[in-house]
PLY file of the C-alpha trace (Angstrom):
ply
format ascii 1.0
element vertex 98
property float x
property float y
property float z
element edge 97
property int vertex1
property int vertex2
end_header
0.12 0.12 0.38
0.79 2.97 -0.91
1.70 5.95 1.83
-0.62 8.35 -0.11
-3.46 5.70 -0.18
-2.62 4.84 4.23
-3.34 8.34 4.49
-6.38 8.37 2.48
-7.67 5.30 4.15
-6.81 6.74 7.91
-8.90 10.28 7.11
-11.56 9.25 7.82
-11.04 8.00 11.34
-9.01 11.14 12.05
-11.86 13.90 11.09
-14.26 11.15 13.15
-11.40 11.82 16.17
-11.63 15.63 15.47
-15.33 15.57 15.57
-15.50 13.57 18.98
-12.33 16.10 20.48
-15.03 19.39 19.60
-17.71 17.56 21.19
-16.12 16.69 24.17
-15.47 20.15 24.95
-18.92 21.41 24.51
-20.65 20.86 27.98
-24.52 21.88 26.49
-23.86 18.85 23.49
-21.88 15.92 25.23
-24.69 14.52 27.87
-27.26 14.48 24.84
-24.43 12.67 22.86
-24.00 10.20 25.93
-27.89 9.98 25.98
-29.09 9.20 22.77
-25.74 6.49 22.67
-26.65 4.58 25.50
-22.48 5.13 26.05
-21.08 5.84 29.24
-18.46 8.42 29.82
-16.28 5.95 30.73
-17.28 3.79 28.06
-16.56 6.72 25.48
-13.68 6.68 26.35
-12.62 3.26 26.64
-14.31 3.31 23.17
-13.50 6.23 21.54
-10.93 4.38 18.58
-13.42 2.19 17.17
-14.69 2.89 13.89
-18.25 2.34 14.84
-18.10 4.51 18.09
-16.53 7.77 15.43
-19.54 6.80 13.00
-21.97 7.50 15.62
-20.35 10.22 16.44
-20.98 11.44 13.26
-24.06 10.56 13.33
-24.98 12.64 16.09
-23.31 15.62 14.80
-24.68 15.35 10.77
-28.59 15.19 12.87
-28.23 18.61 12.84
-27.00 21.64 10.61
-26.03 24.06 12.96
-23.67 21.54 14.90
-22.01 20.74 11.72
-21.70 23.81 10.80
-20.21 25.22 14.05
-17.48 21.69 13.99
-16.64 22.65 10.50
-15.98 26.43 11.27
-13.83 25.69 14.81
-11.62 22.76 12.60
-11.25 24.79 9.55
-13.61 22.34 7.31
-15.63 21.74 4.37
-19.03 21.52 5.31
-19.38 18.16 3.23
-16.62 16.87 4.39
-17.64 15.14 7.69
-20.86 13.46 5.35
-17.83 11.88 3.50
-15.88 10.93 6.63
-19.10 9.25 7.87
-19.67 7.25 3.87
-16.16 5.49 4.66
-16.76 4.44 8.31
-19.15 1.07 9.14
-22.68 1.47 8.17
-21.84 4.46 6.12
-22.83 2.91 3.28
-26.64 1.98 4.37
-29.33 3.76 3.25
-31.14 6.25 5.18
-34.65 7.81 4.81
-35.00 10.76 6.76
0 1
1 2
2 3
3 4
4 5
5 6
6 7
7 8
8 9
9 10
10 11
11 12
12 13
13 14
14 15
15 16
16 17
17 18
18 19
19 20
20 21
21 22
22 23
23 24
24 25
25 26
26 27
27 28
28 29
29 30
30 31
31 32
32 33
33 34
34 35
35 36
36 37
37 38
38 39
39 40
40 41
41 42
42 43
43 44
44 45
45 46
46 47
47 48
48 49
49 50
50 51
51 52
52 53
53 54
54 55
55 56
56 57
57 58
58 59
59 60
60 61
61 62
62 63
63 64
64 65
65 66
66 67
67 68
68 69
69 70
70 71
71 72
72 73
73 74
74 75
75 76
76 77
77 78
78 79
79 80
80 81
81 82
82 83
83 84
84 85
85 86
86 87
87 88
88 89
89 90
90 91
91 92
92 93
93 94
94 95
95 96
96 97
């Protein structure tokens, strides 16, 4: 595998980890995420690097345009990048009917 291919393969996880760090810093949103995901804070810390958890973080943020805009603005990302990263993580290929 070429190094640029490896970089591309990890880019979705890196973006999702940035989203998790951003979410963890939001005292107003983190409890909402924990409540909606059923995770305890200790579980989230322990499982933070798992692709399924990272996908859940992006799913959560993608539910609200204001959250995505705030995250992307703070991270210096284009608004389309979280959706692209989500599609590359496990479960991101599923059809959403809403």
